[in-house]
N, C-alpha and C positions, 0 to 999 in steps of 0.2 A: 305121684301117680305115675304109673308105668303102663303102657300099652304095648302089644306086640302087633307088627305090621309085616305083611309079606312083602319081599322087594318084587319088582315086577320082573318076571323071568320066565323061562321055559322050565320043564322038569330038571331036577339035578342041577342047580345053579352052579355055574362056573363064570369067570369073566368072558368066557365066550358066548354064553346064552342068557346073560343078564341084560335086560332092558335098561341099560345104563341112564340113557337119557330120560326116560319116564321115571325111573327111580330118583335121579338128580332133581327132577320136577317135584316130586313129592319131598324129598329131603328139604329142598329150597323153601317150599310152603312151610315146613315145620319150623325151619330156622328163622323165617321171616316173621314168625309171631313173637320171637324173642323169649318164649316160655319154655323152649327145651333146655333141659340140664344136661341130658347124655343121651347119646345114640350109640347102641352097642350093635357091632356087625363084625363079621369075620375080616381080618386086615387084608385078605386077598382081594376084597372089593373096594378098599378104601381109595385107591389111586384112580381107579377107573370112574368111580362115582364122583369124586372130587374133579377131575378133569372135566367131566361133563358140566358139573355145577358152575365151575369157572367160566365155561363157554357160554352157558345160559345167563349167569349173573356174575359178572367179574367184580362185584362191589367188594371193596376190602372188609365191610362189616359182615357180609355173609360169609366170607372166606375165614374171617377171624372167628364167627360162630361156629363154622365146620371144625377149624382146629381145636376150639375150646371143648366142643361137645363129642366128637368122635371117640369111641374107644373100641378096641379090639375084644371080641369075645369069641372063642372058638366055636366052630360048628354053627356059625350064624352066616351061612352063605345064601339061605333061601328065605330069611326072614331078619327082622331087626327088632330091637326093644328100644322104645323111646320114653325116656323118663323126663317128665315135666317138672318144671320148677313148682313150689307150693304157691298158688295164687294169693293165699291168705297172707303170707308173710312176705313174698317177693324176696325171700333170702335163698340163695343158693346153699345146699348142704353137700357135703361130701362124706356122708355116713357110710357110703360103701361104693365101691366101683364094680359092683356085680348086678347084673339085671334082675 
């Protein structure tokens, strides 16, 4: 199952107007479920969100989940797609790396 979420930002998202702390909290909550397969967002936002995520929760497990889940997808500076694992099978699939 895929969902689309807005990152928390001002209009015309950039690394300068993204609310990285709140977006990192959102991502941390998603990763903490252990049900996220992939998160697609523009790579220009990766490091900023990752650094806030580390400040909020420097757990090796959360950071490993970030590394496993995050994927670049162009033109995703103002939203992200979150793909969840199939709860029926609890088996990760790599059918596609596209949102």
